[in-house]
N, C-alpha and C positions, 0 to 999 in steps of 0.2 A: 739793725736787729738787736733786740734786747740781749744783754749778756746773761749767761747761765748762772744760776745760784750754785752755791756749794753742794746743796742737797741734790740738785739736778746732775751736777758733774759726777757725784758719787754714784747716783742711780745709773747713769749711762755707762760709766766705767764698769760697774758691777755687771750690767747686762752684757757688755762686750766680753768681759772675762768669762762669764758663764757660757756665752755662745762659742767662744774659742775652745773652752774645755770640752763642751759637748761634741764639737766638730772633731777635736783631736781624739776623743774616745771612739767616735764612729770610725775614723780612719785607721787608728792604731789599736783597736780593741783586741785583735788577735795577738799582736805582739805583747800587749800588756798582760793578757791572760797567760800567754806562754811564759813570760818572764816570772809570773807568780808560781809556776811549777818548777822553776830552777832551784835545785837544792842549795845552791850558793856555797858549795864546799867541794874541793877537789876529790875525785874518787879515791885517790891514793890515801887520803887521810879520813875517808868516810868509814864509819863502822856499820857494816850491814846488819840487818836483823838476824835473830837466831835461826840456825839451819833447821829444816824439817827432819823428822825421823819417819822414814817411810815404812817402818814397821808398825806405826800407829795409824789408826783410821782417820784421825784429824788431818793427816797430811795428804789425804785424798779427797778431791771433790766428788769423784765417783770411784767406787771400789768394787769391781766385779759386778757392775750393774747390768742386769739382764731384763730386756723387754719380753713380753709374752711371745712365744714362738721364735725366739732368737736362735740363730745358727750357732755353730761350734767354733767360730773364730774368737781369738783374744785380741781386743782392740786397745792400743795404747794411744790416748788422745791428749794433746797439749793445747791448752787454752790460749786465746789471744790476750792482748793487754787489757787489763781491767783496773789497774792501779794508776791513778792520775799522777801522783808524785807531790812535789812541793817540799815535803819534809825529808825525803830520802831518794836516793837513786834507784833503790830496789824495794819492792813492796814486802811488808811482813806477811807471814803466813797467818791467815785468819782475819785480815783487814775486812771490817764489816761492809764498807761500801763496795770494795772490790769484789767480795764474795757475793754480794747481792746482785751485781751486774753479771757475774759469772753464772749464777743459778738462773736468773731471769732471762738473760739474753743469749749468752754464748753456748751453754750446754744444750738447750732445746733447739737452737738453730744450726749448730755446727757439729755437735756430738750426736744429735738425734738421727741424722742420716745413716749412721752406722749401727743403730740399735738393733736392726733386724739381722745383722751379720753375726753378732755374738756378744760376749760380756765385755763391757767397756770399763776401763780404768783411766782416770784423769787425775794426775798428781797436781797438788798445789806446789808452786815453786816460787822462789824469791825473784819474781819477774822484774824485768827492767820497767821503769815507770813510763807513762805516756810521754813525758818530756823527752826521753831518749829517742823516741820515734820522730821527734820534730826538729832535731838538730843533728849535725854531723860532727859535733865536738868529740874529741878523744875520750873525755870522761864518759859520755853517753855510750860510746862503743864498748868501753870497758865494763860498764854496767850490764849491757846486753850479753857480753861474753861471760860475765860472772854467773848469770842465770843458768848457763849450760852445766855447771857443776852439779846443781840440784837435779836437773833433768837426767843426767847420766846415772846418778845414784838411784833415782826412781826407776829407770829402765832396768837396772840390775835387780832391784827388788821384784819388779814385775816379771822378769824372765825367770826368776827363781820359783815363782808361783806357777809359771807356764813353761815347763821345761820341754814340752812337745806340742804338736798341733799347729794349725794355721794361725798366722799373726798378721795384723794390719796395724800400720803406724800412720797416724793422722794428726795434723795440726793446722791451726788457722792463724794467720798474721804472725805475731811474734812466736807463737807455738810452732808454726810451719818453718820459720827460720831455724829454730832449734832442732826440729826433727830432721831437717836437711843436713845439719852438722852431725847428728847421730848416725844418719845413714852413711855419711862419708867416713866417719871415724870408727863406727862400731859394727855396722851391718855389711857394708859393701864387700869387705874381704873376709867375712866369716861364712864359710861354706854351709855350716849347719843352720845358721839363721836364714841364709839365702834360700835354702830348700823349704823353709817354713813360710817364707814371705809371700803373702797374697798380693799386696800392693802397698805403696806409700802414697798418702794424699797430702799435698802441700797447698792448702787453700788460701787464696788471696795473699800470695807472697811472691816476690821476685827472687828467683834462684838462678845462679849461674848454671847454664845447661850442662856443663861438664862436672858440676860439683858432686853429683851423686854417682858418677861413674865408678865402677863398671855397671852399676844398675842404671838401665837406660829409661828414657821416656817411653810411656806406653804407646804402641802403634795401633793396636786393635783391642776391642773390649774383652776378648777371652784370653788375653795375655796376662801372665802373672809375673812376680818378681820384677816389677817395673814401677815407674813413678808417674802419678797423675798430679800435675801442678799447674797453677795459673795465677795471674794477677789481673783482675778484671777492671775495665774502664768502659764507660758509655760510648757508643759509636758516635763519632764526630767530636768528641771532647779531646781534641789534640793537645790542648794546653795541659790538661791533667795527665795525659799520657807522657808528655815530655818531662813534666815535673817528677813523675813517678820513676821514670828511668834515670833521670839525672841525679836523683837523691837516693837511689837504691844502693844498699850495702849488702855485700855477700861475703861468705867466709873464704879465707885462703887456707892453704895447707898448714899454717901455724895456728889456726884457730883465732885469727884476727879478722875483724870486719873491715873490708876495703870497698872502694867505689866499684860499681859494676863496670863502668866505662863502656867500651865498645864490644864487650863480650856478649854473645847471644844469651838470652834468658829462656828458661824452660816455659813451655806453654803446651799443655795437653787439654783439649777441649772437654769439659766434663759432660757435655751433652752427647758427643760422639765417642768419647773415650779414646781419641786419637790425636796425634800431633801432626797430622797431614796438612794443616793449614787451610783446609777446604771450608767454604761457607756452609754452615749447618742451618737449614731453614727452620723457622719457628715451629713448623708442624712436628718436628722431632723433639721439641722441648717437652720433657715429661712433667715438669712442675716446679714452680716457685712456691715458697711457703713463708709465712710470718708465724713462727712458733714461739715468739717472745711471751713469756709468762706461763707457758704450758707446763704441766707436771711431767716428770720423767715417764716415758713409755706411751704417752698420748701422741698419736700421729696427727699432724696438722692438716688443714684443708689445703689443697693444691690448686694453683692457677697454671694450667698447662697450655702448650702450643702458642706461647706468647712472645718468646724471645729468640731471635736469630743470633747466631754467634759465629765468630771466626778468630782463630789464632793468627795474629798479624804483628810483625815487628816485635815479637816477644811478649805481647800482651793479649789478653782475651777481650776482644771487642764484642759488645753486645748491644742490641737495641734496648731502648728504655721501656720498662714496664710502668705504665701510668695507672696507678691504682692507689687509693687512699690507704690501703693496708700496707703499702710498701713505702713508707715515708721515714726519713731520718729523724732522730731525736732532735729536740730544739736546743739542748745544751751544747755549748761550744766544745767541751771536752768529749762528750759522748759522740758527737759527730765525727770525731777523729779516731774512733775505735772501730772494731768490726761492726758491720751493719746489723741492725736489729731485725734482720730477715735473711733468708737464703734464697737467692734467685735460682739455685740449682739443687735444691734439697732432694727432690725425687730422682734427679739424674745421678747424683752422687750415690744415693741409696741403691739404685739399680746397678750402677757400675760396681759397687762393692760386692753385691750379691752375685753378679755375673762372674767376677774374677774369683770369688770364693768357690763357686760351682766349678770353674775351670781348674782351680787348684785341686779340688777333691777328685775331679775326673783324672787328673794326671797321677794321683796317688793310687787309683784303683788297680792298674796293672801290677804295681808292686805289692799291693795287698793280696 
């Protein structure tokens, strides 16, 4: 066989290197992108962005926002993760990309279900970055705990504006984690707030079942002063279920994030409003919605009677809705944030209205 020329050797070597590089990117793409979000600085020496001033409108994504015909509840809503990270552990107030995702995806899909219950206020806070949700490092845990300080101050300002009347606390993903800590540290042992509490909603988050005690999980839909919470996973996706429970972090009594371990997690089915663990057939499903991009106050179209659900082993198992309208975003980072649709939009809306009606009925004899 004829020997290869230098040019051929260079060509074949270059082709092999390109092939290896492409294969490596395909296999380790997630790790590469994840590493790009690492701030590369210890949290102890990290200088966080300036604190928000909750007396100013700019510190609120929604401030007493009312939809037409809304009820008389005051709703405190905490957003999910919208800040990717890379340059910092915690996101600055007013980050343009994070705010765009908040306005386009999170508010219409996750604050929207509470619009008919009353006036919604959603504080911006120095949220922990997406990277902190992808690692169990101590720095990431500290960044997530740091965000709680902002949220507590926002709650104080909000309560000053709403000294009486029914209240609802709601959060999704990171926001739900922080609401869970607020409930434990600020609400659970405050008799005055407990009397006003319609319900707490912890959407798409794993929470230690005992974390919100003595406020219990909701057993029936007309119960008040209770918690509706779940972390959802597709039926049959046991790999995702195991990963979610294995990597779950919950608050301890010292305000630190620790592994869930073998402690039971909270699961109240948003379709039935109960923690009884029964299979809820698809015919009881009130409606999924893709509200992404809708203006505030516009109700989305619903797809109902499609999803069967069950709380099992601490997670909400659900059948998969096969529709082009309910697809994940294509970007790697966006696929790891709150979904760009809400499978239980109409169910959450109905649950909040039913509990608000029950709360008002309980006040009627006293009035």
